[in-house]
N, C-alpha and C positions, 0 to 999 in steps of 0.2 A: 322675880326676872325670866322672860320669857327664852325659851330654849332657842338654838339658832340650827334652822334646817339647811343642809348644803346638800345642794344637786349638782353633778357633774355628767354630760353626756357631750356624743362626738356625732357632730351634724357633717356629712360630708366633707369632713377633712377639717372642721372646724371644732376645736374644744370647747365647750360651754360651762361654767361652773355660778352656779346661782347660791347665793346665799340670802336669807331672808330671817327674819324670828315671826313672819307673820303664817299662822298656820294653815290658811286657807288659800294662803297663795302659793306656799309650799305643795299642796294638795292639788292645787290646780296645775300647777307645773309639772308635777310628777303623771298624773292622769296625760298632761299633754305631749308630754317629750318620754315617755317611758320606754317606748318602742326603740327608740334611739340607744345604741350599744354605750357601753360604758368607755370613758377614754383607757386607750392601752399603754398612754405614754407621750410625752412630746417630742413630736421628732420635726426634720429639716421641712415638711410638708403641712405643719398642722398649725391653726393660729388659736390663741385662745381669745376668748370674749369672755369677761369676769360682770357678773349683774350683784348686785347688793342690793336689796330693799328693805326699808326698817318699817316697824311702826312707829305715829310718832310727827308732830312737824318738822323737827329738827331746824335747822338751819333754812329753812325752805322760803320765809319773807325775805330774807336779805337775796338770795339768788333769783327770786321772782323779782324781785324790783330792778338787780343788775340786768336780767334777758328782756325786762320789756324794756329798755330803753333801746336795744336792739331791731331787729326787724322781724315783725310779724308775718308768719308763713301760712298760719291759717286758722279758723276758728269754727267750732262745728255749728250746724244750725239743723232744724227740722227736717228737711230737705237732703240733706247730704247722702249719700252712700255709706258710711259708716252708720247711720243711725243709732246715734250716741244718747242723745237727748233722750230717746223711747225707753234709757234703762234710766234718764234722770244725772244723766252724766254731763259737763260741760266740759271740751276740753278747747285751749289756745297752745300752737306750738309757734314760738318765737327762735330766735336763732342771734347766736352772737359769737363772730370766729367761724370755726368748723362745728360747733357746737351745738345742739339743741336742747329745747326748755320744753319738754311736756306739761303743761300745764292744767290739772283735772280740778283746779278751785278748790272745793272743800274736801274730796275725795285725795288730794295730796299732789305731787310734782313728781315728775321722772327727768332726768337731766341725763342726756348720751352725749358722749365724746368718741364720734366714728373713728379718730385716728389713735385713741389708745384702745379702742373696743372695749368699751366699758359703758355698762347702765347701772346709775345709782339714784336712791329716791327711795319718800319716803308714801307711804299711805296712811290715813286717817280713818275713811271710814270704809273698807272695804267688806268687813263681813255682812254689810246689809245687800252684797252681791250674791248669785250661787259660783259656788267655786272654779265651775269652767271659765265664766264671765272672768274674774278675777285675772287667771292664768293666761286668758287670751289678751285682753284688754291691758293688761299692767306689765306681761314678758314678751308674747309675743309680737304683738305689734310695732313697740319699741324694737324687739330682737331683728324683727325682720329688716328694720334701715340697719342695723349693725352688720347685718348677713349681706344685705345688699351690697355693702361698701367692702366686699370681700370679694363679690361677683355670684353670688348664690341670692336669686330671685326668687320671692313666694309670688304665686299666683291664685289666686280663687277659682277655680275648677278640679274637674275630676278629671284624674289622669292613668290608662291603661295599657295592657301590653299587651300583642296578638301576632305569634311568629316572628318575635322580635320588629315587630314595628309598635310606636306608638299612637294614641288616641287621647288629644287632649280636650276636655268638653267645659270651658269657661261656662257659668251662670250663676246668677242671683238664685238666694232662696225658694224654692218652690217652681222651677224653672224645668224641673224634671232631671236636674243632673242627678242627682242620689238614686232615681229610680232607674234611671237608665245605667248606671254607674254598675248595679247590682243585675240587671238583665241581663248584661253582656260579660259578669261574672258566673253566671251560670251557666254559660255557654262556653267556658273557657278561656275567656280572658283573663290577664294578671291585673290588680289594682296596682298601683302607685300610694295612691292618696284618692277619697272621693273631696278633698276638701281643699288642701293647699298644698300640690305638691311645688318642685322647685325647679329653678329654670338656671341652666349655666353655660356659657360658653366655650366650647371645646376646640380649639384650633378652627377651622373652618364651619364646624358644626356646631349644633346643640344637643344637650344633656338634656332630658326631661328626670326629674332625681324625686325621687321615694318620700314621703312624709308619713311615716308608717305608723297607721292610728287603726283607733273604731269607726266603724262607720257610722253615720245617724239616718235613721230610718223614720217618718212619719206611721202612723196607724194604717193609710192609706194605701202606703209603698208596702208594708208587711203583708197585708191583704190580698197584695196583685201574686206575692213569689211563694210557691206551696210549701218550700222548704223552712220559711222565716214563721208561718202561720202553726208550726209543729215542731219549732225550736225554742219556745219559750225560755227554757233556762240557758239559753245562748246571749238575749236578749236583756241589756239593763238598763235601768231607764237614765237619761241624761240631760242636760238642760232643754226643754220643749220636747225632745225626741228621744227614741229608743235606740240603741247603740250593739252595734257586735262585734265582734273581731272577724274580719274576712275569714281568716283560716281556721275559725271554729266551725264552720258554715261549708267553706270551699276549700277543702286542704292543697296546697300547693298553689294559691292564687294569690299571691304577692309575688315583686320583682321589686328591684332596687333601683334600676337604671334603662333606661330605653331614648332612643332619639327618636322626636315626634315626627311624626308623616301626614297625622289627620288631625284639623282642627275641627268640630262641631259644637255651634252654640245653641245647645238647646230651648225648646221652647212649648210648653203644653199648650194643644192647639185642640185638642177636644174632640176632633177627629176621628174616626173609627180607626181606621190605620196610618202607620207613621210616614213621613216621606221626609225627603232630604231637597235641599234646591242651595246650588251651588252659589258659593259668594264670591265675587270680584274682591282679589287683594285690600284695594284699598277700604273698602266696606268691613274686611275683615279685620282689618288693623284695628279700624275706627272700633268694631264690636270689641275687642280685646283687650283695650287701653281701659274701659272704668274695671276690670277684672283685677288689674295691678294693685297691691298695697301702696298706698302713699308715700313717695319717696319726697323726699325736703330738698336734698343737696343737688344744684346744678348739675355737677360733673356726672354724679350715679344716677341722675335722672336721664342724662343724656344716652349713658352708656346702657342704661334699662331700655330706651324707646328704640335704640340699634338693635341689642338683643329681639326685642319683640318684631320687631320690620321684618329682620333675617330669619325668625322665628316663621313667619306667615307666609314671607317669600317660598320657605324651603318645603310647605305641605300644602295639601289640600284644603279648602277651606268650604264647609257648607252651613247650611241655617236645617239644624235640625226638626221638623215639627211632628212632636212628640206625640202619638194617638193613643188611643185605647187599647192596641195589641200590643201591649208591654211586653209579654214574653217573645215577641216575632221580632223583636228589635236585630236581635246578630243578623238573623237573613237580611237585611237591610244595609246591615253598616259591615260583615265581612266582605261583598262584592269590591267595596270602596277601598278596602286594602288590597285589593290586588292576589 
């Protein structure tokens, strides 16, 4: 009989308990969330989310049939931004009342109950995937939905801080996002996340909150950064890329929260020098939307959109045409922060 793995984390005021008997999922979740602190006890400001995922089909057939009588909200395709079918994964999302069924077909199913703050389900073929993909796909993606229902919204972006001012860099893979992040960190910027920070409304303002994690870098990025070239022991293999903890290379280079003041949309230009182009607010909001994870609840979606609109309204927005002069990027960005 498989042993049960239990992990607990405290994510910006929300306690999370994850229970699974699947070793590959436990490993993926531990690597993904390990930099978050352990809960120190429940207080009046904390909210608990429970997550239980087991191996085997369970009663998934009956649940699937019940939810397929509801409203279908999403089905994966070869052209959508999640790119699941490249991994050999099919996903359908169905709604019945306030609950959602994530049907991964032969890989299993997950049931989200946003009102109760609960995620349960089963996986039937997780072992064929890399443990980091298992953790992200079968835990982080549905977990982000439960966190969004509690006002904590994840965004696909790098996030940094300089002299108390926040920089957000939304970008798809291979847009130069992580390379830009490292270039700025070596000049004294502090990192909140290179891939998935949180946004949260705070009175009349917006907080940019850390998702502490290792940074993912390609071999090409390593070749640009002198200290990464000589820090082979700090670099570990990840899924498709190498990884390093920012504090191992740049001590004191992480921070937990900041107000976002600048949004940069990086795009590799191939030009010799980087340059910025100011974006109108409407264009910036349009460019930002694809970098937010899927939110299926209408009320949460509306709140999410309003938060993004407030974010864009309160920040300076630019397109960053990222050139070959990688190490000179801070000289371009520093003046934008005043």
